[in-house]
C-alpha positions in Angstrom: 10.0 -10.9 -4.9 6.2 -9.7 -4.5 5.0 -6.8 -6.4 3.9 -4.1 -3.7 1.3 -1.5 -4.3 0.7 1.4 -1.9 -2.3 3.6 -1.6 -2.0 6.8 0.4 1.3 8.4 0.7 0.8 11.1 3.5 2.8 11.9 6.2 2.8 8.3 7.4 2.6 6.6 4.2 5.6 8.3 2.8 7.8 6.9 5.3 6.5 3.4 5.0 7.0 3.8 1.2 10.4 5.2 1.6 11.5 2.1 4.0 10.0 -0.4 1.7 12.2 0.8 -1.2 15.3 1.0 1.2 14.9 -2.7 1.8 14.6 -3.4 -2.1 10.9 -4.1 -2.3 9.4 -3.7 -5.6 7.1 -0.6 -5.0 4.2 1.1 -6.8 2.3 3.8 -5.5 -1.1 5.5 -6.4 -1.0 9.1 -7.8 -3.2 11.2 -5.6 -3.5 14.9 -4.9 -3.3 14.2 -1.5 -0.1 12.7 -1.3 3.5 14.1 -0.1 5.7 14.7 -3.0 6.6 11.6 -4.9 9.9 12.8 -6.5 12.3 11.2 -4.0 10.2 7.8 -4.0 10.3 7.7 -7.9 13.9 8.6 -7.9 14.4 5.5 -5.6 12.5 3.4 -8.1 9.0 3.5 -7.3 6.5 3.1 -10.1 3.0 5.2 -10.2 -0.4 4.4 -11.4 -3.4 6.4 -11.9 -6.1 4.6 -10.4 -6.6 2.0 -7.5 -7.8 -0.6 -10.1 -4.7 -0.2 -12.5 -2.5 -0.3 -9.6 -4.2 -3.7 -8.1 -4.0 -5.2 -11.6 -0.2 -5.2 -11.3 0.5 -6.2 -7.6 0.6 -8.9 -5.1 0.4 -7.2 -2.1 -1.6 -3.7 -1.6 -1.2 -1.5 1.4 -3.8 1.0 2.3 -2.9 3.8 4.3 -5.5 6.3 4.0 -7.4 8.7 6.5 -10.4 6.6 7.6 -13.2 4.5 6.7 -14.7 6.4 4.0 -11.7 6.6 2.1 -10.9 2.8 2.6 -14.2 2.2 1.3 -14.3 4.3 -1.7 -10.5 2.9 -2.6 -11.5 -0.7 -2.6 -15.3 -0.5 -3.9 -15.4 2.7 -6.2 -15.7 2.4 -9.9 -12.0 2.4 -10.5 -11.4 0.7 -7.0 -9.2 -2.1 -6.0 -11.7 -4.7 -6.1 -12.0 -4.2 -9.8 -8.7 -5.1 -10.8 -7.7 -7.5 -7.5 -6.0 -10.5 -8.7 -6.7 -13.7 -7.1 -4.4 -14.7 -4.2 -3.4 -10.8 -3.8 -3.2 -9.5 -0.2 -4.7 -6.3 0.9 -3.0 -4.8 4.0 -4.9 -1.9 5.4 -2.8 0.3 7.6 -5.3 2.6 8.1 -7.5 3.8 11.2 -10.7 2.5 10.5 -14.3 1.4 12.1 -13.9 -2.5 12.8 -17.4 -3.3 11.4 -16.6 -1.9 8.2 -13.3 -3.5 8.0 -14.9 -6.9 8.4 -17.5 -6.1 5.7 -14.7 -5.1 3.4 -12.6 -8.2 3.9 -15.4 -10.3 3.1 -15.6 -8.3 -0.3 -11.8 -8.9 -0.8 -12.2 -12.6 0.0 -14.9 -13.1 -2.3 -12.7 -11.7 -5.2 -10.2 -14.4 -4.3 -7.9 -12.2 -2.2 -6.6 -12.1 1.4 -7.0 -9.5 4.2 -5.0 -8.1 7.0 -5.9 -5.1 9.1 -2.7 -3.7 10.2 -3.2 -0.1 11.8 -0.2 1.6 13.2 1.1 3.6 16.2 3.7 6.1 16.6 4.3 9.5 14.5 5.8 10.3 11.2 9.2 10.6 12.7 8.9 6.8 13.3 7.5 6.1 10.1 10.6 7.7 8.5 12.8 5.9 10.6 11.1 2.5 10.0 10.1 2.1 13.6 6.3 1.8 13.7 4.3 -0.3 15.8 1.7 -2.7 14.1 -1.3 -4.0 15.3 -2.3 -6.9 13.0 -5.8 -8.7 12.6 -6.2 -11.7 10.3 -5.2 -15.1 9.7 -2.0 -16.3 11.7 -0.4 -18.0 8.6 -1.1 -14.7 6.4 0.5 -12.7 9.2 3.6 -14.9 9.2 4.0 -14.8 5.5 3.5 -11.0 5.4 5.9 -10.1 8.3 9.0 -9.9 6.2 7.3 -6.9 4.1 6.0 -5.4 7.4 9.5 -5.8 9.0 10.6 -3.2 6.3 8.9 -0.4 7.9 7.9 -1.5 11.7 10.0 -2.3 14.7 7.1 -4.0 16.9 4.7 -6.0 15.0 1.7 -7.7 17.2 -0.8 -10.1 16.0 -3.8 -9.3 18.2 -6.4 -11.7 16.8 -9.0 -12.1 13.7 -9.8 -9.6 11.1 -10.9 -6.5 12.6 -8.8 -7.1 16.0 -6.1 -4.7 14.9 -8.5 -1.9 14.0 -10.2 -2.6 17.6 -6.9 -2.7 19.4 -5.9 0.6 17.5 -8.9 2.5 18.4 -8.4 1.3 22.3 -4.8 2.6 22.0 -5.9 5.9 20.6 -8.7 6.5 23.1 -6.2 6.3 25.8 -3.5 8.1 24.1 -5.6 11.0 22.8 -7.9 10.7 25.8 -4.8 11.6 28.1 -3.9 14.5 26.0 -7.2 15.9 26.1 -7.5 15.6 29.8 -4.1 17.2 30.1 -4.9 20.1 27.7 -8.2 20.8 29.9 -6.2 20.9 33.0 -3.4 22.9 31.3 -6.0 25.4 30.4 -7.5 25.5 33.7 -3.9 25.8 35.1 -3.3 28.9 33.0 -6.6 30.3 34.2 -5.9 29.8 37.7 -2.5 31.5 37.5 -0.4 28.3 38.0 2.8 28.6 35.6 3.0 26.3 33.0 6.6 25.2 33.9 5.1 24.5 37.6 2.5 22.4 36.1 4.8 20.3 34.0 7.4 19.7 36.7 4.8 18.9 39.6 3.0 16.4 37.1 6.5 14.9 36.0 7.4 14.0 39.6 4.1 12.2 40.3 1.2 10.4 38.8 0.9 12.8 35.8 3.8 11.7 34.2 3.8 10.0 30.9 4.0 10.2 27.0 0.9 12.4 26.8 2.8 15.1 29.3 6.1 14.8 27.4 4.2 15.3 23.8 2.7 18.7 25.2 5.8 20.0 27.2 7.2 22.0 24.4 3.8 23.6 23.5 3.5 24.6 27.1 6.9 25.8 27.4 7.2 27.7 24.2 4.2 27.2 22.1 5.9 24.6 19.9 3.2 22.1 18.8 5.6 20.1 16.2 6.2 17.4 19.0 2.8 16.0 18.3 2.0 16.1 14.9 -1.5 15.0 14.9 -4.7 17.4 14.0 -7.6 18.0 16.0 -9.6 16.7 13.0 -7.8 13.5 13.1 -8.1 13.2 17.0 -12.1 13.8 16.6 -12.0 11.1 14.0 -10.5 8.5 15.9 -12.6 9.3 18.9 -15.6 9.2 16.7 -14.6 5.8 15.7 -13.9 4.7 19.2 -17.3 5.7 20.3 -18.9 3.7 17.4 -16.9 0.5 18.4 -17.9 0.8 21.9 -21.7 1.2 20.7 -21.3 -1.8 18.8 -19.9 -3.8 21.7 -22.6 -2.2 24.1 -19.5 -1.0 26.2 -19.7 2.1 28.3 -18.1 5.2 26.8 -19.3 7.9 29.1 -15.5 9.3 29.3 -14.9 8.9 25.8 -18.1 10.8 24.7 -16.8 13.6 26.9 -13.7 13.5 25.2 -15.3 13.6 21.8 -17.4 16.4 22.7 -14.4 18.4 23.7 -12.9 17.7 20.5 -16.1 18.5 18.4 -15.8 22.0 20.2 -12.5 22.8 19.6 -12.6 21.9 15.7 -15.8 24.3 15.9 -14.0 27.1 17.6 -10.5 26.6 15.8 -8.8 25.4 12.7 -9.8 21.6 12.7 -6.2 21.1 11.0 -4.4 22.8 13.9 -2.1 20.4 15.8 -3.5 18.8 18.8 -1.8 20.7 21.5 -3.2 24.0 20.2 -6.4 22.9 21.7 -5.0 24.3 25.1 -5.6 28.1 24.3 -9.0 27.3 22.9 -10.0 25.7 26.0 -8.4 28.3 28.1 -10.7 31.1 26.2 -13.7 29.8 27.0 
């Protein structure tokens, strides 16, 4: 059995780690102040290490699930980073959301150290992470992808190989642009409805009967009905990060991003006017107050 190391035990990572242990995997995790509590994981058999270097020196597979590109770069290339302890033949699987151009450069560094690399960002929410039902979008060598599927299957329901290294992160940003863009568009429309005297329930019901129906509306409905934002556990700061990454990718690809830039500006303003860590549905009253 492969020895698996995991860095990033946040809301998503905790679910991934839990399901790896449920499937009998040999798991070690990095101790970090940003983790969710590790007690249940340790009780289930997880080992802990204090530095990425030490973790890497004991593992055959390393899964990253950190906030974004700066964190991935720091974890891999820092003084006590993964690359300092990486063993030949070790596979690094990056489940974070990251800028594809950085992913490609980091993958080259991993390969130069004798390692292997997959980018495997995820979609869905902490709920599905806890249930072992994430979607994974994987970039990298097909044979390596197939070899790693038994591990990925421990915490994912749908696993799609989308192309070479970097393709997973590109597809994740495309997905999040559409998903977060729809939420932001609906939030602006809901704020306009509020300012125009249209009842929230009427707004939801009419959209649901026509072309406005979809996952974004379903996720915003509880907030519009009774102020419950927990149906979309994604912060405004994270949404802004992902939209910034998407715009960077579009610029690198010389692709038009007029609408994406407008979505990013809307999120930037919301983070300035409110709490960046507030959940995304809470953008609606911020827009309505303008």
